[in-house]
Phi, psi and omega in degrees: 000136185276168177298321181299317178299319179296319180296324181287349176283342181296141181299126178093352180285136179206158177296149178299135177236142177294135180298141188257002185285338186271053183270348179230154173237122181255119180291146173278339184099345178263119179302319182297319181285313187296321184245329181280329179255312187267341176070320188278354180102008180157198182262130178288141168293164187085013185243149170246118195238141172241129171249121184231166179162174175284173179298148178060033177257001175096018183294307182294323177299318178296318178296320179295319178294322175297320178298314180300314183291328176294313180293320179295336179273006179090013182268192183234140175241130177242114190246128164249109190248111173258000182258001178061069175300125182274137180301318181294327179292318178298319178293323179299322179286338178108013180271117182278087186296321181297316181299309186284329175293322178294321179286344180084013182264352177246100188251132178242133179270075186280336184269348179275112186268328189244158183305317181300323184288313184281338171291323176297321177295318177304314181296320177300314180295319179296324175297320179296317179297317182296321186264000182298138178267359180296127181282342179268113180268140178227153178287143176238129181248118173264131181234129169243108181231101010225166179297324184297331183256015174280156177219155178256163178298322179297318177298316179299313181294326179292318178294317181298319183268007179056047178243162177282123180290153177301147181293133174056031181297322180294318180295323181291318178293318179299317181300314180294320181293320182295324179299322179285314184297320182295322179294326178290307196287337187299334181246018182237153178283061185220153173236133173251116187248124176249125174262129188223159181249145169284150171223154181273129180245132179248127181232127180269121176234103183066236180264003184246145176252126181255134179253131183224157175258124179230160177261157179290146175096017178071206184264006185301308180293327180302321183267329188277319185290157176253003177209128179227116178249122176257144181240139179217122178287123183267316180198164179275142177255129184246145171225124180054044178063020175245138175284115185244353181181183178234145168276119186249136170261121176256130182231137175275100179287328180210138179206103177276350184270323182218225186260131179273183174058034171255147180223139177220149176258146176213164180260122177249114178285153180292344178277004176096356178264169181242134177270083182299335181302327181297313178294317182297318180295310184291321178288327176297319176292318182300317184267006177075015179281325175256130178262137179237132175225097186066237179269002183262138178236143180220146174218124186055239184261004183260149183218139182223151174259109182095140183289327179297318179294322180299310186286340180270340184241358180299140181291156180300323181293314179294320179298316179296317180295320180294318179299315180293324179296324178291318176300319178298320178294318178296320179296327175297321177296317178296320178298319178296315179299328181284336184253343184300133181086354181256004182295145177290134177258118183273000000 
């Protein structure tokens, strides 16, 4: 009998199995994120995801678009909202709240006040998904928006009784909950999404003060999640002297699924939609797909004076071809990242 046979006699030993949670891909709605950063067209189920950034960087809007796309795909959204998602904002994005609430697929944890309670509810729902006998599987999106405004029962009692709350109590509870949630979600058609805020941290080292950007809740999410997307508003986008959106830089701070440390810019309108044309135009110029000569732009056999005229009058066929050509260029980058350092040395 071999050593391998002996090892398999140990209690709990089993052959390696491919994780089964990534059976669905849910689009974020942003072309730059879905294909430029994530490559697969969105976020895989079986993932625990953090979206972070400063205020007004589009975090909640991205979460709302993920919710819409999950529901439109026949899935379920379970929301713990401490940021007060507005009904009119959801409608503006195109999420039909009445329809999905009536169908029972848009669930809000309105009675769970404290972190301990809604994490317990998350685990209850994950248990239901795991043991469900339904042969039709659908994606389920859990959203906590936001980590910064969560509170624990201990914090509440300390404020009520005018006492000093224990140090880092929220981070400790979050750390324990994440260890349980990550073990659950990896093999289920579910995504757990945490929306988080950056905060400025000042650290004194000798005679120098160092300023750093950190997220709320300690390092728990930093280590537990398998995907972390940070958002940063770079500048305001104007049309007819009106501020209509922001140019956002999205960066993969962490990615256990594919390649990290990639960044792409996209246009986020204040009405909740994304101007993919901005990414397509800039990436098309970057990769030489669109030719520019002064104020003239050309793609294939078509030519326009001014980028606004180009993006407003380009044919559907050319737009589709240009979009696919950009995806092909991004895939070449991913292929290079996958092969670099693996070349044979003669």
